[in-house]
C-alpha positions as YAML, in Angstrom:
chain: A
units: angstrom
residues:
- id: 1
  name: MET
  ca: [-33.22, -63.88, -64.86]
- id: 2
  name: LYS
  ca: [-32.63, -61.29, -67.64]
- id: 3
  name: LEU
  ca: [-35.38, -59.74, -66.13]
- id: 4
  name: LYS
  ca: [-34.11, -59.85, -62.62]
- id: 5
  name: THR
  ca: [-30.93, -57.72, -64.11]
- id: 6
  name: GLU
  ca: [-33.22, -54.81, -65.79]
- id: 7
  name: VAL
  ca: [-34.78, -54.81, -62.29]
- id: 8
  name: GLU
  ca: [-32.10, -54.48, -60.03]
- id: 9
  name: ASN
  ca: [-30.07, -52.34, -62.74]
- id: 10
  name: GLN
  ca: [-32.97, -49.86, -62.34]
- id: 11
  name: TYR
  ca: [-31.85, -49.37, -58.01]
- id: 12
  name: ILE
  ca: [-28.18, -48.67, -59.10]
- id: 13
  name: GLN
  ca: [-27.91, -46.33, -61.77]
- id: 14
  name: GLU
  ca: [-27.85, -42.19, -61.70]
- id: 15
  name: PRO
  ca: [-30.39, -40.52, -60.86]
- id: 16
  name: GLU
  ca: [-31.43, -38.30, -63.53]
- id: 17
  name: TYR
  ca: [-31.85, -34.39, -63.83]
- id: 18
  name: ASP
  ca: [-34.10, -33.30, -66.18]
- id: 19
  name: ASN
  ca: [-34.76, -30.09, -64.67]
- id: 20
  name: TYR
  ca: [-30.52, -29.47, -64.13]
- id: 21
  name: ASP
  ca: [-29.87, -25.50, -64.48]
- id: 22
  name: GLU
  ca: [-26.35, -24.70, -66.03]
- id: 23
  name: ALA
  ca: [-27.08, -21.29, -64.91]
- id: 24
  name: VAL
  ca: [-27.20, -22.43, -61.38]
- id: 25
  name: GLN
  ca: [-24.06, -24.79, -61.68]
- id: 26
  name: ASN
  ca: [-21.99, -21.69, -63.00]
- id: 27
  name: ASP
  ca: [-23.23, -18.78, -60.48]
- id: 28
  name: GLU
  ca: [-24.78, -17.07, -63.36]
- id: 29
  name: TYR
  ca: [-27.45, -16.39, -61.76]
- id: 30
  name: ASP
  ca: [-28.55, -13.00, -60.65]
- id: 31
  name: ASP
  ca: [-31.36, -13.22, -58.08]
- id: 32
  name: GLU
  ca: [-32.11, -11.67, -54.90]
- id: 33
  name: TYR
  ca: [-31.47, -14.56, -52.80]
- id: 34
  name: TYR
  ca: [-28.12, -15.22, -54.91]
- id: 35
  name: GLU
  ca: [-27.38, -11.04, -53.92]
- id: 36
  name: GLU
  ca: [-27.80, -12.11, -50.10]
- id: 37
  name: SER
  ca: [-25.49, -15.07, -49.93]
- id: 38
  name: LYS
  ca: [-23.15, -12.80, -50.66]
- id: 39
  name: LEU
  ca: [-23.92, -10.45, -48.10]
- id: 40
  name: ARG
  ca: [-23.75, -13.85, -45.87]
- id: 41
  name: ILE
  ca: [-20.11, -14.56, -46.68]
- id: 42
  name: PHE
  ca: [-19.04, -11.49, -46.34]
- id: 43
  name: LEU
  ca: [-20.32, -12.04, -42.55]
- id: 44
  name: ARG
  ca: [-18.56, -14.97, -41.70]
- id: 45
  name: ARG
  ca: [-15.66, -13.21, -43.03]
- id: 46
  name: ILE
  ca: [-15.17, -11.02, -40.91]
- id: 47
  name: PHE
  ca: [-17.00, -12.77, -38.26]
- id: 48
  name: ASN
  ca: [-14.44, -15.77, -38.37]
- id: 49
  name: LYS
  ca: [-13.70, -17.41, -35.30]
- id: 50
  name: ARG
  ca: [-10.04, -17.52, -35.86]
- id: 51
  name: ILE
  ca: [-10.09, -13.83, -36.77]
- id: 52
  name: ILE
  ca: [-12.05, -12.27, -33.67]
- id: 53
  name: ALA
  ca: [-9.34, -14.75, -31.12]
- id: 54
  name: SER
  ca: [-6.53, -13.24, -32.42]
- id: 55
  name: VAL
  ca: [-8.32, -9.89, -31.91]
- id: 56
  name: ILE
  ca: [-8.85, -10.26, -28.93]
- id: 57
  name: ALA
  ca: [-5.64, -12.16, -27.86]
- id: 58
  name: ALA
  ca: [-4.02, -9.25, -29.53]
- id: 59
  name: VAL
  ca: [-6.17, -6.93, -27.20]
- id: 60
  name: ILE
  ca: [-5.07, -8.96, -23.95]
- id: 61
  name: VAL
  ca: [-1.33, -9.08, -24.84]
- id: 62
  name: ILE
  ca: [-1.52, -4.81, -25.78]
- id: 63
  name: THR
  ca: [-3.05, -4.32, -22.26]
- id: 64
  name: LEU
  ca: [-1.12, -6.68, -20.48]
- id: 65
  name: ALA
  ca: [1.84, -4.96, -21.50]
- id: 66
  name: TRP
  ca: [0.88, -1.20, -20.97]
- id: 67
  name: GLU
  ca: [-0.17, -2.93, -17.24]
- id: 68
  name: THR
  ca: [3.05, -4.57, -16.72]
- id: 69
  name: VAL
  ca: [5.21, -1.81, -18.06]
- id: 70
  name: ALA
  ca: [2.62, 0.69, -15.05]
- id: 71
  name: GLY
  ca: [3.08, -1.47, -12.88]
- id: 72
  name: ILE
  ca: [6.95, -1.69, -13.29]
- id: 73
  name: ALA
  ca: [6.90, 2.90, -13.18]
- id: 74
  name: VAL
  ca: [4.21, 2.01, -10.05]
- id: 75
  name: SER
  ca: [6.63, -0.18, -8.03]
- id: 76
  name: ALA
  ca: [9.49, 1.73, -8.33]
- id: 77
  name: VAL
  ca: [7.79, 5.22, -7.70]
- id: 78
  name: VAL
  ca: [6.72, 4.19, -4.61]
- id: 79
  name: THR
  ca: [9.36, 2.52, -2.91]
- id: 80
  name: GLU
  ca: [11.86, 4.59, -3.51]
- id: 81
  name: PRO
  ca: [11.18, 8.28, -1.40]
- id: 82
  name: GLU
  ca: [12.87, 9.72, -3.58]
- id: 83
  name: MET
  ca: [11.35, 9.48, -6.67]
- id: 84
  name: PHE
  ca: [7.50, 9.75, -4.95]
- id: 85
  name: LEU
  ca: [7.52, 12.71, -3.13]
- id: 86
  name: LYS
  ca: [8.71, 14.35, -6.76]
- id: 87
  name: THR
  ca: [5.10, 13.35, -8.13]
- id: 88
  name: GLU
  ca: [2.46, 15.99, -7.57]
- id: 89
  name: LYS
  ca: [0.14, 13.19, -6.15]
- id: 90
  name: SER
  ca: [1.83, 13.16, -3.21]
- id: 91
  name: ARG
  ca: [3.06, 16.43, -2.17]
- id: 92
  name: ASN
  ca: [-1.05, 16.91, -2.03]
- id: 93
  name: VAL
  ca: [-1.48, 14.19, 0.35]
- id: 94
  name: LEU
  ca: [-0.76, 16.35, 3.06]
- id: 95
  name: ARG
  ca: [-2.74, 19.66, 2.82]
- id: 96
  name: GLU
  ca: [-0.80, 21.62, 5.96]
- id: 97
  name: PRO
  ca: [2.73, 21.86, 7.46]
- id: 98
  name: LEU
  ca: [3.29, 19.68, 10.71]
- id: 99
  name: SER
  ca: [5.12, 21.67, 12.18]
- id: 100
  name: GLU
  ca: [5.07, 25.32, 11.84]
- id: 101
  name: GLN
  ca: [9.02, 27.57, 11.69]
- id: 102
  name: GLU
  ca: [9.03, 28.03, 15.61]
- id: 103
  name: TYR
  ca: [9.26, 24.07, 16.12]
- id: 104
  name: LEU
  ca: [11.30, 23.73, 13.06]
- id: 105
  name: ASP
  ca: [14.04, 26.04, 14.61]
- id: 106
  name: TRP
  ca: [13.64, 25.05, 18.22]
- id: 107
  name: PHE
  ca: [13.65, 21.24, 16.88]
- id: 108
  name: ASP
  ca: [17.32, 22.41, 14.66]
- id: 109
  name: SER
  ca: [18.23, 24.19, 18.13]
- id: 110
  name: ASN
  ca: [18.55, 21.22, 19.64]
- id: 111
  name: ALA
  ca: [18.70, 18.33, 18.36]
- id: 112
  name: GLU
  ca: [21.26, 15.73, 17.81]
- id: 113
  name: ASP
  ca: [22.13, 13.58, 15.44]
- id: 114
  name: VAL
  ca: [22.62, 9.57, 16.45]
- id: 115
  name: PHE
  ca: [23.60, 6.88, 14.38]
- id: 116
  name: LEU
  ca: [22.85, 2.76, 14.64]
- id: 117
  name: ARG
  ca: [23.68, -0.78, 13.42]
- id: 118
  name: ASN
  ca: [21.18, -2.40, 12.57]
- id: 119
  name: SER
  ca: [20.62, -6.15, 12.67]
- id: 120
  name: GLU
  ca: [21.42, -5.77, 8.95]
- id: 121
  name: ASP
  ca: [24.47, -4.28, 9.72]
- id: 122
  name: LYS
  ca: [23.78, -1.13, 7.86]
- id: 123
  name: SER
  ca: [23.89, 2.12, 9.25]
- id: 124
  name: LEU
  ca: [20.34, 4.35, 10.47]
- id: 125
  name: HIS
  ca: [20.54, 8.11, 11.00]
- id: 126
  name: GLY
  ca: [17.82, 10.05, 13.44]
- id: 127
  name: PHE
  ca: [17.74, 12.88, 15.60]
- id: 128
  name: SER
  ca: [17.88, 12.67, 18.99]
- id: 129
  name: LEU
  ca: [16.54, 15.43, 21.85]
- id: 130
  name: LYS
  ca: [18.55, 14.73, 25.29]
- id: 131
  name: ASN
  ca: [15.81, 16.47, 27.99]
- id: 132
  name: TYR
  ca: [17.83, 15.58, 31.32]
- id: 133
  name: SER
  ca: [14.73, 16.88, 33.62]
- id: 134
  name: THR
  ca: [13.97, 12.95, 33.55]
- id: 135
  name: SER
  ca: [16.32, 10.12, 32.98]
- id: 136
  name: HIS
  ca: [13.93, 7.39, 32.28]
- id: 137
  name: SER
  ca: [10.98, 8.49, 29.77]
- id: 138
  name: TYR
  ca: [11.24, 7.59, 26.42]
- id: 139
  name: VAL
  ca: [9.57, 8.53, 22.75]
- id: 140
  name: ILE
  ca: [10.38, 7.14, 19.43]
- id: 141
  name: ILE
  ca: [8.90, 9.06, 17.15]
- id: 142
  name: CYS
  ca: [8.37, 7.80, 12.98]
- id: 143
  name: HIS
  ca: [7.87, 10.30, 10.42]
- id: 144
  name: SER
  ca: [5.06, 9.39, 7.31]
- id: 145
  name: MET
  ca: [6.11, 8.64, 3.93]
- id: 146
  name: THR
  ca: [5.15, 12.06, 2.62]
- id: 147
  name: ALA
  ca: [7.92, 13.80, 5.70]
- id: 148
  name: ASN
  ca: [11.21, 13.02, 7.64]
- id: 149
  name: ALA
  ca: [11.68, 12.81, 11.06]
- id: 150
  name: ARG
  ca: [12.38, 16.92, 11.27]
- id: 151
  name: ASP
  ca: [9.27, 17.37, 9.55]
- id: 152
  name: MET
  ca: [7.62, 16.02, 13.39]
- id: 153
  name: ALA
  ca: [9.38, 18.61, 15.34]
- id: 154
  name: VAL
  ca: [5.81, 20.08, 16.66]
- id: 155
  name: PHE
  ca: [5.54, 16.36, 18.06]
- id: 156
  name: ALA
  ca: [8.28, 15.81, 19.32]
- id: 157
  name: HIS
  ca: [8.39, 19.02, 21.58]
- id: 158
  name: HIS
  ca: [5.27, 18.13, 22.82]
- id: 159
  name: PHE
  ca: [6.58, 15.13, 24.31]
- id: 160
  name: PHE
  ca: [9.55, 16.87, 25.35]
- id: 161
  name: ASP
  ca: [7.43, 19.59, 27.31]
- id: 162
  name: LEU
  ca: [6.22, 15.94, 28.81]
- id: 163
  name: GLY
  ca: [9.52, 15.17, 30.00]
- id: 164
  name: PHE
  ca: [10.62, 12.74, 28.13]
- id: 165
  name: ASN
  ca: [13.36, 11.94, 25.50]
- id: 166
  name: VAL
  ca: [12.48, 11.81, 22.09]
- id: 167
  name: LEU
  ca: [14.57, 9.86, 19.07]
- id: 168
  name: LEU
  ca: [13.32, 10.86, 15.41]
- id: 169
  name: PRO
  ca: [14.95, 7.86, 13.55]
- id: 170
  name: GLU
  ca: [14.74, 8.12, 9.65]
- id: 171
  name: SER
  ca: [12.97, 5.43, 8.16]
- id: 172
  name: ARG
  ca: [14.98, 3.92, 5.43]
- id: 173
  name: GLY
  ca: [15.33, 5.67, 1.64]
- id: 174
  name: PHE
  ca: [15.30, 8.87, 3.94]
- id: 175
  name: GLY
  ca: [17.70, 11.33, 4.61]
- id: 176
  name: GLU
  ca: [20.86, 9.94, 5.77]
- id: 177
  name: SER
  ca: [19.66, 6.09, 7.07]
- id: 178
  name: GLU
  ca: [21.72, 3.94, 4.31]
- id: 179
  name: TYR
  ca: [18.94, 2.34, 2.13]
- id: 180
  name: GLU
  ca: [17.79, 3.86, -0.80]
- id: 181
  name: LYS
  ca: [14.29, 2.23, -0.51]
- id: 182
  name: THR
  ca: [11.18, 2.03, 1.58]
- id: 183
  name: THR
  ca: [9.37, -1.76, 2.83]
- id: 184
  name: PHE
  ca: [6.66, 0.02, 4.16]
- id: 185
  name: GLY
  ca: [6.89, -1.04, 7.39]
- id: 186
  name: TYR
  ca: [7.76, -4.64, 6.55]
- id: 187
  name: ARG
  ca: [11.53, -4.22, 7.20]
- id: 188
  name: GLU
  ca: [11.84, -0.94, 9.01]
- id: 189
  name: ARG
  ca: [9.75, -2.98, 11.88]
- id: 190
  name: TYR
  ca: [12.83, -4.28, 12.86]
- id: 191
  name: ASP
  ca: [14.75, -1.00, 12.68]
- id: 192
  name: ILE
  ca: [11.99, -0.37, 15.72]
- id: 193
  name: ALA
  ca: [13.39, -3.18, 18.10]
- id: 194
  name: ASP
  ca: [17.02, -1.84, 16.92]
- id: 195
  name: TRP
  ca: [16.14, 1.98, 17.71]
- id: 196
  name: VAL
  ca: [14.31, 0.02, 20.90]
- id: 197
  name: ASN
  ca: [17.17, -2.48, 22.21]
- id: 198
  name: MET
  ca: [20.25, 0.89, 21.96]
- id: 199
  name: ILE
  ca: [17.43, 2.55, 24.80]
- id: 200
  name: VAL
  ca: [17.59, -0.22, 26.82]
- id: 201
  name: GLU
  ca: [21.00, -0.83, 26.48]
- id: 202
  name: GLU
  ca: [22.03, 2.50, 28.04]
- id: 203
  name: ASP
  ca: [18.91, 2.33, 30.04]
- id: 204
  name: ALA
  ca: [18.00, -0.19, 31.41]
- id: 205
  name: ASP
  ca: [15.23, 1.22, 33.10]
- id: 206
  name: SER
  ca: [13.32, 3.69, 30.53]
- id: 207
  name: ALA
  ca: [10.43, 3.45, 29.71]
- id: 208
  name: ILE
  ca: [9.72, 3.53, 26.03]
- id: 209
  name: PHE
  ca: [6.70, 4.82, 24.05]
- id: 210
  name: LEU
  ca: [6.52, 4.25, 19.75]
- id: 211
  name: TYR
  ca: [4.54, 7.01, 18.24]
- id: 212
  name: GLY
  ca: [3.82, 6.60, 14.44]
- id: 213
  name: MET
  ca: [2.11, 8.28, 11.55]
- id: 214
  name: GLY
  ca: [1.20, 7.62, 8.72]
- id: 215
  name: LEU
  ca: [4.57, 4.94, 7.39]
- id: 216
  name: GLY
  ca: [5.48, 5.48, 10.73]
- id: 217
  name: GLY
  ca: [1.90, 4.70, 12.29]
- id: 218
  name: SER
  ca: [2.09, 1.21, 10.32]
- id: 219
  name: THR
  ca: [5.70, 1.05, 10.62]
- id: 220
  name: VAL
  ca: [5.49, 0.41, 14.01]
- id: 221
  name: LEU
  ca: [2.24, -1.63, 14.01]
- id: 222
  name: MET
  ca: [4.15, -3.75, 12.37]
- id: 223
  name: ALA
  ca: [6.88, -3.94, 15.00]
- id: 224
  name: SER
  ca: [4.47, -4.13, 18.01]
- id: 225
  name: SER
  ca: [4.10, -8.65, 17.20]
- id: 226
  name: LEU
  ca: [7.50, -8.57, 17.54]
- id: 227
  name: GLU
  ca: [9.20, -9.70, 21.04]
- id: 228
  name: MET
  ca: [10.59, -6.43, 22.01]
- id: 229
  name: PRO
  ca: [11.57, -5.31, 25.51]
- id: 230
  name: ASP
  ca: [8.75, -5.38, 28.77]
- id: 231
  name: ASN
  ca: [10.55, -1.92, 28.45]
- id: 232
  name: VAL
  ca: [8.34, -0.90, 25.36]
- id: 233
  name: LYS
  ca: [4.75, 0.54, 27.40]
- id: 234
  name: GLY
  ca: [2.58, 0.89, 24.45]
- id: 235
  name: ILE
  ca: [2.19, 2.18, 20.47]
- id: 236
  name: ILE
  ca: [0.62, 4.80, 19.12]
- id: 237
  name: SER
  ca: [-0.72, 5.65, 15.67]
- id: 238
  name: ASP
  ca: [-2.27, 8.13, 13.91]
- id: 239
  name: SER
  ca: [-3.17, 7.54, 9.88]
- id: 240
  name: ALA
  ca: [-2.50, 3.54, 9.19]
- id: 241
  name: TYR
  ca: [-2.56, 1.20, 6.95]
- id: 242
  name: ALA
  ca: [-3.90, -1.86, 7.26]
- id: 243
  name: ASN
  ca: [-2.44, -3.63, 4.76]
- id: 244
  name: LEU
  ca: [0.01, -2.21, 2.11]
- id: 245
  name: HIS
  ca: [-1.97, -3.84, -1.36]
- id: 246
  name: ASP
  ca: [-5.25, -2.91, -0.14]
- id: 247
  name: LEU
  ca: [-3.68, 0.29, 0.35]
- id: 248
  name: PHE
  ca: [-2.50, 0.30, -3.06]
- id: 249
  name: LYS
  ca: [-6.29, -0.85, -4.88]
- id: 250
  name: GLU
  ca: [-8.11, 1.65, -2.36]
- id: 251
  name: ASN
  ca: [-6.11, 4.76, -4.51]
- id: 252
  name: ALA
  ca: [-4.72, 3.28, -8.16]
- id: 253
  name: LYS
  ca: [-7.18, 5.17, -9.86]
- id: 254
  name: GLU
  ca: [-7.20, 8.01, -7.67]
- id: 255
  name: MET
  ca: [-3.60, 8.35, -7.20]
- id: 256
  name: TYR
  ca: [-2.61, 6.76, -11.12]
- id: 257
  name: LYS
  ca: [-5.75, 7.37, -13.07]
- id: 258
  name: LEU
  ca: [-5.88, 3.45, -13.61]
- id: 259
  name: PRO
  ca: [-7.21, 0.36, -12.54]
- id: 260
  name: SER
  ca: [-6.75, -1.65, -9.67]
- id: 261
  name: PHE
  ca: [-6.54, -4.71, -11.54]
- id: 262
  name: PRO
  ca: [-4.33, -6.11, -12.51]
- id: 263
  name: LEU
  ca: [-2.04, -2.92, -11.95]
- id: 264
  name: VAL
  ca: [-1.61, -3.63, -7.99]
- id: 265
  name: SER
  ca: [-0.72, -7.29, -9.00]
- id: 266
  name: ILE
  ca: [1.37, -7.08, -11.34]
- id: 267
  name: ALA
  ca: [2.97, -4.17, -9.46]
- id: 268
  name: SER
  ca: [3.25, -6.39, -6.19]
- id: 269
  name: THR
  ca: [4.87, -9.33, -8.29]
- id: 270
  name: TYR
  ca: [7.35, -7.68, -9.61]
- id: 271
  name: ASN
  ca: [8.71, -5.64, -6.36]
- id: 272
  name: GLY
  ca: [8.52, -9.33, -5.20]
- id: 273
  name: ILE
  ca: [11.12, -9.88, -7.52]
- id: 274
  name: VAL
  ca: [13.36, -6.95, -7.74]
- id: 275
  name: ASN
  ca: [12.98, -6.59, -3.36]
- id: 276
  name: ASP
  ca: [11.91, -9.93, -2.30]
- id: 277
  name: TRP
  ca: [8.76, -8.33, -0.66]
- id: 278
  name: LYS
  ca: [5.22, -7.82, -1.83]
- id: 279
  name: PHE
  ca: [2.85, -5.96, -1.37]
- id: 280
  name: LYS
  ca: [0.58, -8.25, 0.79]
- id: 281
  name: ASP
  ca: [3.41, -8.40, 3.12]
- id: 282
  name: VAL
  ca: [2.82, -5.89, 4.69]
- id: 283
  name: ASP
  ca: [-0.12, -7.27, 6.25]
- id: 284
  name: VAL
  ca: [-0.52, -4.51, 9.37]
- id: 285
  name: ILE
  ca: [-3.47, -6.19, 10.81]
- id: 286
  name: GLU
  ca: [-2.20, -9.63, 11.24]
- id: 287
  name: GLN
  ca: [0.53, -8.08, 13.13]
- id: 288
  name: VAL
  ca: [-1.61, -6.04, 15.21]
- id: 289
  name: ARG
  ca: [-3.58, -9.32, 16.31]
- id: 290
  name: LYS
  ca: [-0.27, -11.10, 17.58]
- id: 291
  name: SER
  ca: [0.54, -7.00, 19.95]
- id: 292
  name: ALA
  ca: [1.43, -7.89, 22.78]
- id: 293
  name: PHE
  ca: [1.23, -4.17, 24.02]
- id: 294
  name: PRO
  ca: [-1.12, -1.84, 23.81]
- id: 295
  name: ILE
  ca: [-2.01, 0.51, 21.37]
- id: 296
  name: LEU
  ca: [-3.81, 3.96, 20.58]
- id: 297
  name: PHE
  ca: [-4.95, 4.25, 16.87]
- id: 298
  name: ILE
  ca: [-5.97, 7.42, 15.92]
- id: 299
  name: HIS
  ca: [-7.70, 8.49, 12.72]
- id: 300
  name: GLY
  ca: [-8.85, 10.96, 10.65]
- id: 301
  name: GLY
  ca: [-13.07, 11.33, 9.60]
- id: 302
  name: ASP
  ca: [-11.91, 12.35, 6.20]
- id: 303
  name: ASP
  ca: [-8.63, 10.92, 5.45]
- id: 304
  name: ARG
  ca: [-9.05, 10.14, 1.69]
- id: 305
  name: ILE
  ca: [-5.63, 8.39, 1.22]
- id: 306
  name: VAL
  ca: [-6.14, 6.14, 4.03]
- id: 307
  name: PRO
  ca: [-9.50, 5.84, 4.91]
- id: 308
  name: VAL
  ca: [-10.61, 5.58, 8.40]
- id: 309
  name: GLU
  ca: [-11.61, 2.19, 8.04]
- id: 310
  name: HIS
  ca: [-7.96, 1.09, 8.59]
- id: 311
  name: SER
  ca: [-8.11, 2.28, 11.45]
- id: 312
  name: ASN
  ca: [-11.62, 0.97, 12.67]
- id: 313
  name: ASP
  ca: [-10.78, -2.86, 11.72]
- id: 314
  name: MET
  ca: [-7.04, -2.95, 13.15]
- id: 315
  name: TYR
  ca: [-9.16, -1.71, 16.60]
- id: 316
  name: GLU
  ca: [-11.71, -4.68, 16.04]
- id: 317
  name: ALA
  ca: [-8.45, -6.73, 15.64]
- id: 318
  name: CYS
  ca: [-6.90, -5.67, 18.80]
- id: 319
  name: THR
  ca: [-7.53, -7.85, 22.08]
- id: 320
  name: VAL
  ca: [-4.24, -6.30, 24.41]
- id: 321
  name: GLU
  ca: [-6.06, -5.05, 27.39]
- id: 322
  name: GLY
  ca: [-5.46, -0.78, 27.65]
- id: 323
  name: SER
  ca: [-5.62, -0.60, 23.98]
- id: 324
  name: ASP
  ca: [-8.00, 2.52, 22.66]
- id: 325
  name: HIS
  ca: [-9.66, 4.20, 19.31]
- id: 326
  name: LEU
  ca: [-9.53, 7.88, 18.81]
- id: 327
  name: HIS
  ca: [-11.62, 9.51, 15.48]
- id: 328
  name: ILE
  ca: [-11.35, 12.59, 14.61]
- id: 329
  name: SER
  ca: [-14.30, 13.92, 12.82]
- id: 330
  name: GLY
  ca: [-13.40, 16.33, 9.41]
- id: 331
  name: ALA
  ca: [-9.72, 15.67, 10.03]
- id: 332
  name: SER
  ca: [-7.68, 14.65, 6.60]
- id: 333
  name: HIS
  ca: [-4.83, 12.13, 6.14]
- id: 334
  name: CYS
  ca: [-2.06, 12.64, 9.21]
- id: 335
  name: GLY
  ca: [-4.39, 16.03, 10.15]
- id: 336
  name: ALA
  ca: [-6.10, 14.70, 13.75]
- id: 337
  name: MET
  ca: [-3.97, 17.04, 15.80]
- id: 338
  name: SER
  ca: [-4.22, 20.24, 13.83]
- id: 339
  name: ARG
  ca: [-7.90, 19.84, 13.14]
- id: 340
  name: LYS
  ca: [-8.69, 19.37, 17.28]
- id: 341
  name: THR
  ca: [-5.37, 19.69, 19.23]
- id: 342
  name: GLU
  ca: [-6.73, 20.13, 22.46]
- id: 343
  name: LYS
  ca: [-8.79, 16.74, 21.90]
- id: 344
  name: TYR
  ca: [-5.68, 15.33, 20.21]
- id: 345
  name: TRP
  ca: [-3.04, 15.67, 23.25]
- id: 346
  name: MET
  ca: [-5.46, 14.68, 25.84]
- id: 347
  name: ASN
  ca: [-6.18, 11.38, 24.66]
- id: 348
  name: VAL
  ca: [-2.62, 11.13, 23.59]
- id: 349
  name: ASP
  ca: [-1.51, 11.90, 27.52]
- id: 350
  name: SER
  ca: [-3.67, 9.79, 28.65]
- id: 351
  name: PHE
  ca: [-3.06, 6.45, 27.46]
- id: 352
  name: ILE
  ca: [1.06, 7.07, 28.27]
- id: 353
  name: LEU
  ca: [-0.10, 8.18, 32.04]
- id: 354
  name: ASP
  ca: [-2.15, 4.71, 31.67]
- id: 355
  name: ASN
  ca: [0.12, 2.26, 30.57]
- id: 356
  name: ILE
  ca: [3.22, 4.27, 31.81]
- id: 357
  name: GLU
  ca: [3.71, 2.07, 34.88]
- id: 358
  name: ASN
  ca: [2.88, -1.10, 33.76]
...
């Protein structure tokens, strides 16, 4: 029995460390391996997962904070015409004046102020040019973002010479219209319908065309899906954008020297909170798909603000008989008429003649 106990004790006793080095225990050795271990420890501390995660999180927070501030600023600038028109880039969008002085003088001598209470019970202002040689033909001319109603004098003069009565509304946020901000056609489309109804109430036999450039072009296209009187015969759009969100994404870097993501999404979200509409709501191409009116799409081939593909896509989406597309090669944004004046008006006038009796 004693022998058995001794055998068992052999297996359970603590192992002996005859060669145990006290120097190792006290970290007192100074060999090459030890120096390498210190380096590894140092690197592990630097690249600690928690530290890396904290740094990444800080960078993300700072970036998002900057993008948020920038997005809010962009939203404020682009929706308030008075602020937008003060930026250097906006002043350079149009390379040359839309109307020469002789047309401006003619406009100032003949235009009359006209006011309208719209469906939101706000006062809208515009200019009227009454042509008494013919009483039933009308054109509503809508200006661009970087222009105003008066800047459209040369276009008003052409239609006036054709025998049209001309109405030039001032868009929301411009001139004497009772708004500070634009909605880029999202709500202005209803103003167009109100102007149309005003004309029809005064002249039940009226034949009305809607003409718009840039912002104005997209506005009349947004209105194309609304239920308007049969008095509306057609729509002419020059340099219009197909979708506002896409347009801002395309222009973010050039206009604001910032990446489009997430800047545009932040600006759109902020605008949705403050103004109750988002950039994606200005989906012009979707309204064109539902249009009940023939449309003439005009665009310059060298438009670096609104690429010509916007008009191409909308023309493809438009299914109304009598619609057409005019491409002016080499023309800048809103510059098609001055680039090829004769060709421009020949196509516009032909479109009007083809649809005025419909």
